[in-house]
C-alpha positions in Angstrom: -91.8 -119.6 -65.3 -89.2 -120.9 -62.9 -87.6 -118.4 -60.7 -84.2 -117.3 -61.9 -81.2 -118.3 -59.8 -80.1 -115.8 -57.2 -76.9 -114.0 -58.4 -73.8 -115.5 -56.8 -72.9 -112.2 -55.3 -76.0 -112.4 -53.1 -75.1 -115.9 -51.9 -71.7 -115.1 -50.4 -70.9 -117.5 -47.6 -70.7 -116.2 -44.1 -67.1 -115.2 -43.2 -65.2 -117.8 -41.3 -64.1 -115.2 -38.8 -67.7 -114.6 -37.7 -68.2 -118.3 -37.2 -65.1 -118.3 -35.0 -66.3 -115.2 -33.1 -69.6 -116.9 -32.4 -67.8 -120.1 -31.2 -65.4 -118.3 -28.8 -68.0 -115.8 -27.5 -70.3 -118.7 -26.7 -67.6 -120.3 -24.6 -67.1 -117.0 -22.7 -70.9 -116.6 -22.1 -71.3 -120.2 -20.9 -68.3 -119.9 -18.5 -66.1 -122.4 -20.3 -63.7 -119.5 -20.8 -63.9 -117.4 -17.6 -62.7 -113.9 -17.1 -58.9 -114.0 -16.5 -58.5 -117.1 -18.6 -55.9 -117.0 -21.3 -57.2 -118.0 -24.7 -55.5 -120.8 -26.7 -52.7 -119.7 -28.9 -53.3 -118.8 -32.5 -51.8 -122.1 -33.6 -54.1 -124.1 -31.3 -57.2 -122.2 -32.5 -56.2 -122.7 -36.1 -55.8 -126.5 -35.5 -59.1 -126.8 -33.6 -61.2 -124.9 -36.0 -59.4 -125.6 -39.2 -58.9 -121.9 -40.2 -56.1 -119.7 -41.2 -54.0 -117.4 -39.0 -55.7 -114.5 -40.8 -59.1 -115.7 -39.8 -58.0 -116.2 -36.2 -56.5 -112.7 -36.0 -59.7 -111.1 -37.5 -61.9 -113.0 -35.0 -59.7 -112.0 -32.0 -59.8 -108.4 -33.2 -63.6 -108.5 -33.3 -63.8 -110.0 -29.8 -61.4 -107.3 -28.5 -63.5 -104.6 -30.1 -66.6 -106.1 -28.4 -65.0 -105.9 -25.0 -64.7 -109.7 -24.5 -60.9 -110.1 -24.6 -57.8 -108.0 -24.3 -54.3 -108.7 -25.6 -51.3 -108.2 -23.4 -48.2 -107.6 -25.5 -45.8 -110.6 -25.4 -48.1 -112.6 -23.0 -51.3 -113.5 -24.9 -55.0 -112.8 -25.1 -57.2 -113.0 -22.0 -60.9 -113.0 -21.4 -62.1 -109.9 -19.7 -65.9 -110.3 -19.7 -69.1 -111.0 -21.6 -68.7 -107.9 -23.8 -70.8 -105.0 -25.0 -74.1 -106.8 -24.7 -74.0 -106.4 -20.9 -76.2 -103.6 -19.5 -73.5 -102.7 -17.0 -69.9 -102.5 -18.1 -66.7 -100.7 -16.9 -64.6 -99.9 -19.9 -60.8 -100.0 -19.8 -60.6 -96.2 -19.9 -62.7 -96.0 -16.8 -60.2 -97.9 -14.7 -56.8 -96.4 -15.6 -56.0 -94.4 -12.4 -55.6 -95.2 -8.7 -58.9 -93.3 -8.1 -60.7 -95.4 -10.6 -59.4 -98.6 -9.1 -60.4 -97.6 -5.6 -63.9 -96.8 -6.9 -64.2 -100.3 -8.3 -63.0 -101.8 -5.0 -65.7 -99.9 -3.1 -68.2 -101.4 -5.5 -66.8 -104.9 -4.9 -66.8 -104.5 -1.1 -70.6 -104.2 -1.1 -71.3 -106.8 -3.8 -68.8 -109.5 -3.1 -69.2 -109.4 0.7 -72.8 -110.3 0.3 -72.0 -112.8 -2.4 -69.6 -114.6 -0.1 -72.4 -114.9 2.5 -74.8 -116.4 0.0 -72.1 -118.6 -1.4 -71.4 -120.1 2.0 -75.0 -121.2 2.3 -75.4 -122.4 -1.3 -72.0 -123.6 -2.6 -71.6 -127.1 -4.1 -68.7 -129.5 -3.8 -67.9 -128.6 -7.4 -67.8 -124.9 -6.6 -65.4 -125.6 -3.8 -63.2 -127.8 -6.1 -62.9 -125.0 -8.6 -62.0 -122.5 -5.8 -59.4 -124.9 -4.3 -57.8 -125.4 -7.7 -57.7 -121.6 -8.2 -56.0 -121.1 -4.9 -53.4 -123.8 -5.6 -52.7 -122.3 -9.0 -52.3 -118.9 -7.4 -49.7 -120.3 -4.9 -47.8 -122.1 -7.6 -47.6 -119.1 -9.9 -46.3 -116.8 -7.1 -43.6 -119.3 -6.0 -42.6 -119.6 -9.7 -42.1 -115.8 -9.8 -45.3 -115.1 -11.8 -48.3 -112.9 -11.1 -51.5 -114.8 -10.6 -54.2 -112.6 -12.0 -56.1 -115.4 -13.9 -56.2 -117.6 -10.8 -57.3 -114.6 -8.7 -60.2 -113.8 -11.1 -61.2 -117.4 -11.3 -61.4 -117.6 -7.4 -63.6 -114.5 -7.1 -65.7 -115.5 -10.1 -66.4 -118.9 -8.7 -67.6 -117.4 -5.4 -70.1 -115.4 -7.5 -71.2 -118.5 -9.3 -71.5 -120.3 -5.9 -74.3 -117.9 -4.9 -76.4 -119.8 -7.5 -77.7 -116.3 -8.5 -76.8 -115.6 -12.1 -76.8 -111.9 -11.5 -73.8 -112.0 -9.2 -71.9 -114.1 -11.7 -73.0 -111.8 -14.5 -71.8 -108.7 -12.8 -68.4 -110.1 -12.0 -68.1 -111.4 -15.6 -68.7 -107.9 -16.9 -65.8 -106.6 -14.8 -63.5 -109.4 -15.9 -59.8 -109.2 -15.1 -60.4 -105.5 -14.2 -61.6 -106.5 -10.8 -57.9 -107.3 -9.9 -56.2 -103.9 -9.3 -52.7 -105.2 -10.1 -53.9 -106.3 -13.6 -54.1 -102.6 -14.4 -51.6 -100.8 -12.2 -48.7 -103.1 -11.5 -45.8 -103.6 -14.0 -45.8 -106.8 -16.1 -43.0 -109.3 -15.8 -41.5 -111.5 -13.1 -42.3 -110.6 -9.5 -39.6 -109.6 -7.1 -39.4 -110.7 -3.5 -41.4 -107.8 -2.2 -44.3 -108.5 -4.6 -44.0 -112.2 -3.9 -44.5 -111.5 -0.2 -47.5 -109.2 -1.0 -49.1 -111.9 -3.2 -48.7 -114.5 -0.4 -50.6 -112.2 1.9 -53.3 -111.9 -0.7 -53.6 -115.6 -1.0 -53.7 -116.0 2.8 -56.8 -113.8 2.8 -58.2 -115.9 0.0 -57.7 -119.0 2.1 -59.6 -117.4 5.0 -62.6 -116.8 2.7 -62.3 -120.4 1.4 -62.3 -121.8 4.9 -65.5 -119.9 5.8 -67.2 -121.1 2.6 -66.2 -124.7 3.3 -67.6 -124.5 6.8 -70.8 -122.9 5.4 -70.3 -120.0 7.9 -72.1 -117.1 6.1 -71.1 -114.4 8.6 -67.4 -115.4 8.6 -67.4 -115.5 4.8 -68.9 -112.0 4.6 -66.4 -110.7 7.1 -63.4 -112.4 5.5 -64.3 -111.1 2.0 -64.8 -107.6 3.4 -61.5 -107.7 5.1 -59.8 -108.9 2.0 -61.2 -106.2 -0.2 -60.7 -103.4 2.3 -57.1 -104.5 2.7 -56.8 -104.4 -1.1 -58.1 -100.9 -1.2 -55.6 -99.8 1.6 -52.7 -101.6 -0.1 -53.5 -99.6 -3.2 -53.5 -96.4 -1.3 -50.2 -97.2 0.4 -48.6 -98.3 -2.8 -49.4 -94.9 -4.3 -47.4 -93.4 -1.4 -44.4 -95.5 -2.2 -45.1 -98.4 0.2 -46.0 -102.0 -0.7 -48.1 -104.0 1.7 
């Protein structure tokens, strides 16, 4: 006797939203969409994958629930990390206060200072090109009156990748845009002149790190990264006291 056909209810096709989740999460894990990057608009995703707006919104909701992206009202959806599959993860509720932010900066001082030293020894021309582009993007954003969180994240993430040690890159990816204190604590919207001056100082510190990496000077790279992150910690403390600097 030939086997009976399986009931149609048991052969339901896989939801399109799950296929879209798989495609976008693969891009995040492979680094094609890095922490801090803004995802394409709903319309662009609809056109690329040939799906409806409902499918796109369902997929983005699942990615957000999994800790891979976050939506900023009126701005867009941004990559924050590789999601809940990571062994180590700092959840949004763990970085809501100044004390939380300073704790993350203390972690970063240890990890990223050594990463900068290794990156100085191992960086490739391609690593440097990505860093250079991130710094240029940062400067352009600031002069245009915008914050530069995505470019900031990309610069630090590329240093981690330049170590050629996937564990450094993986750790930074789990932190995502949360490594940048102003992404959580500062108000959204156009930057005023005081914040523009502050962001210029931040990027000057980035340039010092980049110069050391370019020269392959490991000790100077460690020192420049440590100075940058310690300064960031102190700027946060002063900002809490009503000062910006």
